[in-house]
C-alpha angles and dihedrals in degrees: 000000000000112000123178114222110240105212108136136064090225090064089068089066088053091049092053091048094045091049090063089071104027138006119273125205125205119196112195107202132189114208088202096057127085091198089056092053092045095050092045092051091047091050093050093048093052098039110124116180089191088065101034101037124205112349122160109226126209125188121204122194095209094190090062095036105033094145090054090048091053090048090053089055090052096044095050098034098240133130113255112254135168120248097020138164123202124188111204120201125170091354096306137094107253094174132030117182130170139187114345092352085079104107134155094226092053090049092049090048092054095059121101114261110275094028097076097055134058093199 
């Protein structure tokens, strides 16, 4: 899968703008956490673009970029978790999952009608 590294505060402005036209997913990953690795691997294995449609995906190493991770929590009004997935639509978080709640089907179900299907 193609993930975009989220490393810069300016990228959040891009994410908000991009989310006005298509959903954006942020995966906050801890390199020190086995749960983080497990949920990320499970998400990648189950990912089906034919079901979920076009979603831009950002990957944040929150150990290296903890200040950015905290800023994401502030910008989108969510509590910081690790691991954590946010789905951003129209500039707002429409889904916030952490730990073993992170699930492809829940992500697909959170997308606006018409964005989670290619048909």
